[in-house]
C-alpha positions in Angstrom: 0.0 0.0 0.0 2.9 2.3 0.8 4.1 2.5 -2.8 0.6 2.7 -4.2 -0.3 5.4 -1.7 2.7 7.5 -2.5 1.9 7.4 -6.2 -1.7 8.5 -5.7 -1.2 10.8 -2.7 -2.7 8.9 0.2 -1.4 7.3 3.3 -2.5 5.2 6.2 -4.3 8.0 8.0 -6.2 8.9 4.8 -7.4 5.4 4.7 -8.3 5.3 8.4 -10.3 8.6 8.0 -12.5 6.8 5.4 -12.8 3.6 7.5 -13.7 5.7 10.5 -16.7 7.2 8.6 -18.3 3.9 7.7 -17.5 1.9 10.9 -20.2 3.5 13.2 -22.8 2.2 10.9 -21.6 -1.3 11.3 -21.4 -0.7 15.1 -25.1 0.4 15.1 -26.1 -2.8 13.3 -24.1 -4.9 15.8 -25.9 -3.2 18.7 -29.3 -3.9 17.1 -28.2 -7.6 16.9 -27.4 -7.4 20.7 -30.9 -6.1 21.2 -32.4 -9.0 19.2 -30.3 -11.5 21.3 -31.2 -9.7 24.6 -27.5 -9.1 25.3 -25.7 -6.3 27.1 -28.7 -4.5 28.5 -29.1 -1.9 31.3 -30.2 -1.5 34.8 -33.9 -1.6 35.9 -35.9 1.4 34.8 -39.3 3.0 35.2 -39.0 4.8 31.9 -41.7 4.1 29.4 -39.2 2.8 26.8 -37.7 0.2 29.2 -37.6 -3.4 27.7 -38.5 -6.6 29.6 -35.9 -9.1 28.2 -38.0 -12.2 28.4 -35.4 -14.3 26.5 -33.1 -13.9 29.5 -35.8 -14.5 32.1 -36.1 -10.9 33.1 -39.4 -9.7 34.7 -38.5 -6.0 35.2 -38.1 -3.4 32.5 -34.4 -2.5 31.8 -32.7 0.2 29.9 -32.3 -0.8 26.3 -28.6 0.3 26.3 -28.2 -1.5 22.9 -30.6 1.1 21.4 -28.8 3.9 23.2 -25.5 2.9 21.7 -27.0 2.2 18.2 -28.5 5.7 18.2 -25.2 7.3 19.4 -23.3 5.4 16.7 -25.8 6.5 14.1 -25.4 10.1 15.2 -21.6 9.7 14.9 -22.0 8.2 11.5 -24.3 11.1 10.4 -21.9 13.7 11.7 -18.9 12.0 10.0 -20.9 11.6 6.7 -21.9 15.3 6.8 -18.3 16.4 7.4 -17.0 14.1 4.7 -19.5 15.4 2.1 -19.7 19.1 3.1 -16.4 20.0 4.8 -13.7 17.6 3.5 -11.7 20.3 1.7 -11.4 22.2 5.0 -10.5 19.3 7.2 -7.0 18.0 8.1 -6.0 14.4 7.8 -7.0 12.5 10.9 -9.9 14.7 11.8 -12.5 12.1 10.8 -10.7 9.2 12.4 -10.2 11.2 15.6 -13.9 12.2 15.8 -14.8 8.5 15.2 -12.9 7.5 18.3 -14.3 10.5 20.3 -17.9 9.9 19.2 -18.0 6.1 19.6 -16.1 5.7 22.9 -17.2 9.0 24.4 -20.9 7.9 24.0 -20.1 4.4 25.2 -18.4 5.9 28.4 -21.7 7.7 29.4 -24.0 4.8 28.4 -22.0 2.4 30.6 -23.4 4.3 33.6 -26.8 2.6 33.0 -25.6 -0.8 32.0 -25.6 -3.8 34.2 -22.2 -5.1 35.1 -20.9 -7.5 32.5 -18.7 -9.6 34.9 -18.6 -10.1 38.6 -15.5 -8.2 39.4 -17.1 -5.0 38.1 -19.5 -5.0 41.1 -18.8 -1.9 43.3 -16.4 -0.3 40.8 -16.9 3.4 40.3 -16.1 3.0 36.6 -16.7 -0.3 34.9 -14.3 -2.0 32.5 -16.1 -0.6 29.4 -15.5 2.9 30.8 -11.9 2.3 31.7 -11.3 0.9 28.1 -13.1 3.9 26.6 -11.0 6.6 28.2 -7.7 5.9 26.4 -9.6 5.5 23.1 -11.2 9.0 23.5 -7.8 10.4 24.4 -6.4 8.7 21.3 -9.1 10.3 19.2 -8.0 13.7 20.6 -4.3 12.9 20.0 -5.1 11.9 16.3 -6.9 15.2 15.8 -4.0 17.2 17.4 -1.6 15.3 15.2 -3.7 16.3 12.1 -3.7 19.9 13.1 0.1 19.8 13.7 0.8 18.0 10.4 -1.5 20.2 8.4 -2.0 17.5 5.7 -5.3 18.1 3.8 -7.9 15.3 4.4 -8.7 15.5 0.7 -6.4 14.3 -2.0 -5.5 17.0 -4.5 -4.4 15.5 -7.8 -1.9 17.7 -9.5 -2.4 17.8 -13.2 0.7 17.4 -15.4 1.4 20.0 -18.1 
């Protein structure tokens, strides 16, 4: 890829920007699959949109955290698509990929507050494992965006015409 990329003006971060735009859509579909399988749901709730996960033997309505995450991922996807189609010439390389990390893992950090613990050792922890794992990824997203601003490489490939 390196030789091909050099020839046509793109690099690894250019590719990751494009992958970062599409990935939230896949993540949203995965979370809808979690909903259909009654997996990874939230704490009990009195809210009118709570789900009773009968497949897992639940009798109390729980937060449908799979839907919360799917919606957050769809919002991230929409923002990234909007930026890609409307603002790409103004963006620096790494901006879309950095925003991907911030949007996905930032939303996951907050949604984890209403999720049931996934494993026994999370009982009594102030932040659960999903939140601890999200923090460095949000910071990585910020670092990628700072890198992009520092490098000042356009997100868009500008093909120079010969002649």
